N, C-alpha and C positions, 0 to 999 in steps of 0.2 A: 723276904722267903727263905724259909731255913730250906739248903740240901745239902745230904750228908751221905758217904757211899757207903753203900751196906756190904756188896758182894760183887764178885763178879760172878758171872754164867760160862761153865764151857759145855760145850756142846761135846759128847762120847757114844760112841758105843762099847763102851766097857762095861761092866757090872762092876759095880760099887759096893761096899762096905754098908750098911746101914739107909742102903734106898728107899726111898718110900713112892707108891704109886700112886699118882694122880688122876683118877678117873674119867674125870670130865675130858682130860687132857691129851692121854692115853701118852702120858710118859711116865717115865721116870727123876729121881728125884735126889739129892744128897741137900742135908742143912748144910748152909754157909756154916753155921757155927761151930759145927764138927771139924772144921777143917782152920789149921791155926793162919791162916792168910785167906780163910774167909771167901772159899771158890765155894762154888754151887756146880754140881756135875748132873749133866740134865741128858737123857737119853730117851728117843723117842721112838716109840712104837709104831710100822710100818703104816698103820690105821688111825695114826693120828691127827685131829682134824687143822693142827697147827702144821700153815706152810709157810715157805716165804724166808724172808730177812732173819723173824723170830727162830724158826727151826735149820737155819740154816747158817746162821754167824753168830759167834759168843757176843754175851751183852753188859754190858756194867752195869748195876744197880744202885739207887739213889732214895731214902727217906725222903720225900717230902712232905712240908705241910699242907699242900694244897695241888693236886695233879692238875685240875684245871687252869689253874697259874701256873704251873712249872712246865705245863706240856706247851706253853702259846710258841709259835710259830714251830712245832717238831709236826713232822708229819707221822698219823696216826696209823699202827700199824696191827696192833690189836685195842679195841676198845678197851677202859678200864672195868672190870669186874669183880667184885668179890671175890677173893680169893679166900679168905676166913673170916668169921664173924666179928671180926677185929682187923682186918686187912683187905684195903685195895688194891690194884693192879691196873698199871696198861702199859705197853709194849709201844715204843717210838723208833723214830730213825732220823739222826741230824743228818744236815745238810752235810757231811764229809761220809754218811753210810754207818756213823755207828749208830748201835745198837741199844736204846734205852730201856731199862723198867726201871719205872718210877712206881714206889709205892706209898702210900698214904693210908697211916695207922689210924682206927676210927675209933682210938681210946683218948 
């Protein structure tokens, strides 16, 4: 099973350069590839449907070969969903409370 660090997601209330709006999640986010330290900034709209630890805590994102396999034993915070035609992501919580984003590229 391949697990590779992709980025760190940090929650902020500040507007950032190059933010993009994710309509379905009602949040603004930056591309971690635009940051030399692979930081993704997330800014939630008040009416975002995302609640709980995914909205309240920073996260660490990993690229994995198989989300189902990589998430065994983790608490599901957000079921895996297609974020793009080529990407499936899910959010989980490790036993110590760390929020993890698992990313499976479908290509």
